N, C-alpha and C positions, 0 to 999 in steps of 0.2 A: 476574420479567423475566429472560430469558436474554440476556446481553450478549456481543457478538462484537467482537474487535479485530483489525485488520490494519494493516500499515504499507506505505509506499511513497513514491516521489517524485511519481508521477502527473503527469508532464510530457507534453505532446503527447497528451492524453487520446484514447484510441481504444477500439474495441469490445472489445478484450481486457480493458482496465481495467473496463469496464462489466460484462462477464461475471464477472470476479472479484468485484466489489462485489455483484452480484445474487446470486451463489452464496453469498457470505459472509453476506449478510443472511438468506438462507433457513435458516441454521444457528441463528438466534436471533431476538430481538425488537428489538434495538437494536444498530446497527452504529457502532462508533467507528473512525475512520481516523487512524492516526498518520502525519502528513505530514512528510516530511523537510524541515527548514528549509534555507535557502540556505547557512547556515554549516556545517551538517552535511554537505550535499552537497559543499561545498568540501573538507572533511576526507576524504570518500570519493573525491575527484578526479572528481566527477560534476557536470557543468554542465547545469542546467535552462534551457530557453528562457524559461519563465514564472517570475516571482518566487513566493516562498512565498505571499504575500498573494493573488496571482491564482490560483494553484493551489488554495488554500483556498476562495476564492470559487466556483470551478468545482465542486469536490467538494461544497460545501454545497448546491449547486443540484440535485444528483443525488438522486432520491427514495429510493434505498437507504441513503444516508448520513444518520445521525442526529447525529453529532458529529465534529468534526475537532480533533485535538490536535497540538501540535508534537512532532516527533521530533528531539531535539537531539543524541543520542549513542546508541551501540550498547548501552549498559548500562542504559537506563531501562526496558526491557521488563518486568522483574519488578515494579518499583514501579508501572508503568502498569497492569499486570494487577491488582495488589492494590488500588491506589487507586481504580480504576474498577469493582471487583467483577466482573471479566471471567470468563466461563464458558468461552469458546472463543477460541483464538488461531488465526488463519488466515493462511497465506501461500501463494504459488504453489509448485508442486512443484519448481521450480528451486532452492528453498531447503531441500529435503527433508533432514531430520536436523539442520539448523543450529539449530533452536529447540526441540529435544526437552527441553532443560533446563527449559522452562516446564511440562512435564507434571506437575511437583510442585505447580503452582499452578492449572492449568486444563487443559482438553482442547486438544490441538494437532492441527490439520488442515492438510494440504498439498493444495491444489486443483490439478488439471491446468491448465497454461497453455492459452490459446486458440492453436491452431495457425495459423501463417501471419501473425501480427501481433506486433509489439513496438515500443517506442519506438526501440530501436536500429535495427530494420529501416526504420522511417520516416525516421530521420535518414540512414541509408545511401542509401535510395532518393532522397531529396531531394538529397543531395550528388551522386549519380550523374547525376541529371537536369540539375542545374545545371552539371555539368562535361562535358557531351556536346558 
């Protein structure tokens, strides 16, 4: 079985997230998603609308996702790859080059982002609409 691993916050889930998960799943048989915990998001100065538990519940309902694990810090990626026997590590191409150190442990793939959508854009658009 070929295992694929990706990470993210996956807050305000949108079709760009679904595209990433669908394309990641096509690279293997089993997709693991490392989901940023609320505590880790606080360290990154990132505030999610939905709690970790609710974001996990949403991800687990997506047919492309086979397993969700907590992402608690930046340094767990090597141990996650090893512990889960991961064959392919996948991230959006906005992270290109940042995880090349994992090439010693598995294949690393950077997928193109979906044009025209992001959680940041949604938050900006909602803020703009509410302040008109």
